[in-house]
N, C-alpha and C positions, 0 to 999 in steps of 0.2 A: 504494500500500500504506500503510495507516495505521500509526501508531506502535504501537498495541496488537497488530496482526497481526504486525508485525515482531518485537516482543518475545516473542510467543507462539511464533513459529517458532524464534527463538534458544533459548528455554527448552526447547522440544521437542528440538532438535538436541543441546543439552547433556545432556539426560536420556538420549537414545538412545546418543550417542557416548561419554558419560562413565562408563557403568556397566561394572563388571568382571563377568565371568561368575560367577554365583553357584552354588557347589557347596554345597548345604545338607545335606551328609551328612558325618558323621565318617568317619575312615579305616576303622573297623570295619564301618560300614553299607555303605560302598562295596564293601569286599571281600566281604561277604555277598551283595550283590546281583549281583556278577559271577559267582557260582557258578551252576550249572544250576538249582538250586532257586530262587535269587534271580531268575533270568530268568523262571521260571514265575510267581513272585510279582509281578513287574513286569507281565507280561501280564494277570494277574488284576486287578491294580490299574487298569490302563487300561480293561479291560472294565467294571469297576465304575463308573468315571467316566462312560463312555458310557451305561451303564444309568441312572445317576442323572440324566444330562442329558436323557434321553428323556422323562421325566415332565413337566417344564415345557414342552417343545416340544409335547408331545401336548395338554396343557391349552390352550396358546395357540392351537394349530391348531384345536381343537374350538370354542373360543369365537369365533375369527375366522370359521370356516365357518358357524356358527350366525348370527352377525351379518350376514354377507353374504347368506345365504339369506333372512333376515328382511327385510333392506333391499330385496332384489329382489322379494320377494313383496308388499310394501306398495304398494298402488295410489297413484299420485300422488306417489311419493317423488321428490325432486329438485326440488321447487318448481314442479310443474306445476299446482298448484291456483290458481284465480283468487283475487285479493285480495278480502276482504270489507270 
């Protein structure tokens, strides 16, 4: 194991083990989210996050599919051509 790898592992361990749980809400926000209306809002927020994540994955999947299809359709792809 090189010195750089060991240092990276120690730094990663300190970051993971040295952090406190982060509660990024004030007491009023926490109390509001514990109500039934707040639970509904949390569910809507999570659904919105998943909806917004779907667009980049759809674009990447479309581009990757088109690239693979084009690569497979191209004759001689992969270096099968004789050298000139």
